[in-house]
C-alpha atoms as one frame of an Amber mdcrd trajectory, in Angstrom:
protein
  43.939  48.569 -36.214  42.883  45.995 -33.889  46.200  46.115 -31.552  45.257
  50.015 -31.401  41.762  49.134 -30.311  42.880  46.894 -28.073  45.072  49.659
 -26.801  42.673  52.147 -26.230  39.901  49.358 -24.763  42.494  48.665 -21.965
  43.611  52.332 -21.090  39.633  53.349 -21.234  39.756  50.011 -18.632  42.347
  51.528 -16.609  40.720  54.637 -16.113  37.324  52.911 -15.345  39.831  51.254
 -12.305  40.872  54.079 -11.114  37.796  56.147 -10.902  36.816  53.800  -8.790
  39.565  52.768  -6.590  39.770  56.784  -5.784  35.501  56.603  -4.809  35.405
  53.543  -2.674  39.536  55.320  -0.581  36.063  58.023   0.389  34.070  55.778
   0.996  36.443  53.630   3.292  36.780  57.410   5.110  34.473  58.874   5.429
  32.581  55.825   6.477  35.097  54.401   9.430  34.502  58.007  10.961  31.321
  58.208  10.946  30.148  55.527  11.063  31.574  54.729  14.579  29.887  57.738
  15.506  26.669  57.219  14.716  26.614  53.775  16.368  27.752  55.170  18.988
  25.107  58.475  19.217  22.926  55.872  17.942  23.546  53.275  21.554  24.259
  56.359  23.716  20.120  57.934  22.764  18.386  54.633  22.312  17.746  55.337
  18.516  17.509  53.061  16.669  17.575  55.292  13.620  20.885  56.030  14.112
  22.460  53.276  14.576  20.389  51.801  11.882  23.045  54.681   9.774  26.443
  53.877  11.665  25.963  49.978  10.959  24.867  50.904   7.156  28.071  53.363
   6.993  30.689  50.750   8.724  29.254  47.730   6.278  29.535  50.022   2.766
  32.977  49.896   4.711  33.151  46.936   4.778  32.133  46.466   0.908  34.260
  49.508  -0.127  37.556  47.804   1.409  36.463  44.219  -0.764  35.978  45.941
  -3.696  39.286  48.098  -3.313  40.773  44.398  -3.284  38.725  44.316  -5.870
  39.700  46.781  -8.509  43.453  46.478  -7.562  43.577  42.354  -8.467  42.028
  43.114 -11.743  44.474  45.858 -12.166  47.440  43.188 -11.263  46.078  40.354
 -13.036  42.759  41.708 -15.448  42.354  38.512 -15.984  41.233  37.562 -12.651
  38.785  39.503 -13.261  35.190  37.988 -13.206  37.188  35.990 -10.167  37.518
  38.648  -8.138  33.802  39.709  -9.159  32.292  37.071  -8.066  34.383  37.503
  -4.313  33.281  40.988  -3.769  30.126  40.473  -4.883  29.952  37.440  -2.686
  31.479  39.567  -0.093  29.421  42.638  -0.802  26.328  40.625   0.010  27.117
  39.084   2.904  27.308  42.659   4.599  24.368  43.609   2.963  23.084  39.875
   5.065  24.137  40.755   8.555  23.064  45.007   8.861  19.723  43.493   7.397
  19.468  40.773  10.213  21.373  42.912  13.061  18.051  45.685  12.071  15.150
  43.090  12.714  16.198  41.688  16.010  17.118  45.663  17.194  14.300  46.492
  15.962  11.735  43.718  17.168  13.810  44.043  20.973  12.555  47.732  20.846
   8.869  47.257  19.619   8.718  44.545  21.735  10.152  46.684  25.257   8.690
  50.115  23.722  11.098  52.032  24.359  11.096  54.855  23.057  14.340  56.757
  21.352  16.337  59.619  23.003  16.470  62.859  20.961  19.759  64.360  21.090
  20.958  67.403  18.218  24.374  64.837  18.411  22.224  62.288  17.091  20.730
  64.884  14.440  23.961  65.821  13.175  25.020  62.697  13.200  21.920  61.240
  10.144  22.598  65.059   8.868  26.136  64.809   7.408  25.665  60.499   6.373
  22.974  61.472   4.256  24.277  64.564   2.871  27.147  62.921   2.356  26.344
  59.386   1.362  23.737  60.265  -1.128  26.305  61.255  -3.870  28.742  58.908
  -3.178  25.935  56.042  -3.837  24.995  57.599  -6.587  28.803  57.396  -8.066
  29.034  54.185  -7.509  26.492  52.461  -8.785  26.509  54.716 -12.315  29.843
  52.808 -12.294  29.197  49.810 -11.507  27.186  49.644 -15.012  29.573  51.381
 -17.188  32.414  48.606 -15.241  29.524  45.964 -15.868  30.597  45.626 -12.169
  27.084  43.865  -9.908  29.779  44.272  -6.433  30.407  47.769  -7.466  26.314
  48.679  -7.657  25.801  46.589  -4.515  27.882  48.312  -2.193  26.742  51.346
  -4.376  23.357  50.325  -2.081  25.187  50.101   0.890  25.611  54.265   0.712
  22.410  54.033  -0.196  20.814  52.245   2.465  23.228  54.352   4.671  21.394
  57.878   2.970  18.099  56.299   3.119  18.922  55.147   7.272  19.621  58.797
   7.420  17.127  60.099   6.423  14.258  58.237   8.081  16.193  58.082  11.575
  15.721  62.356  10.930  11.394  61.864  10.522  11.693  59.138  13.187  13.813
  61.103  15.875  11.295  64.338  14.879   8.085  62.942  15.244   9.179  61.031
  18.425  10.281  64.004  19.605   7.021  66.232  18.133   4.173  63.152  18.076
   5.427  60.653  20.442   5.169  57.551  17.742   8.179  56.255  19.180   7.683
  52.830  17.117   8.767  55.482  13.958  12.170  55.088  14.351  11.881  51.221
  14.898   9.763  50.718  11.576  12.114  52.785   9.503  15.078  50.724  11.053
  12.925  47.357   8.975  12.622  49.360   6.299  15.351  49.325   5.626  16.461
  46.418   7.037  14.222  44.267   3.853  15.519  46.595   1.154  18.993  45.271
   2.777  17.622  41.557   2.695  16.689  42.541  -1.091  19.715  43.143  -2.396
  21.225  41.470  -0.728  19.725  38.453  -2.623  20.266  40.566  -6.403  24.286
  41.272  -5.083  25.086  37.177  -4.504  26.359  36.151  -7.797  24.001  33.556
  -8.950  25.183  30.169 -10.171  25.079  29.505 -13.648  22.635  26.096 -15.307
  24.058  23.666 -17.248  23.545  23.623 -20.809
């Protein structure tokens, strides 16, 4: 009886791991294309909002790639699941911290120089596509991460959510800059996302357990 319950538990876990790997593969495939495109158009159009979108998406690709390794490692050696989870959590938290640091630097430079973001159809399209794709992807990752007890997968879901939030802020900032000449809105949006990324980096990083 105990053996049957253990087999059922292992089967259920195996299905969750398969679902996670499928979701992460989609994230990597989309992120490589979308992230590169957003970074390129953001730099060309001097739009930190769109640049932040691409940066967040590429960081999400890094986190997803690490998590693919993590779940494949669990599939091969289930007993090492906790070790793989801890290493993945460290990698995802580092990716979040890098996103935060780069955005702060870029926004500070742009605010100091008072440079105005450009508004192009390509920039708007890049932000719009990322918003539509990353929002459900972030929700699916965080929900599955909760079911699996994976803080690293939830953190990667936050990376996707940051990409979606940045997309929304970039769209709003570009519109405000174009209609009201609020050039600084694009930069403030980047700083807000940087703060959220820093907070999630701290939350995702594995914590040391205190000695008894």
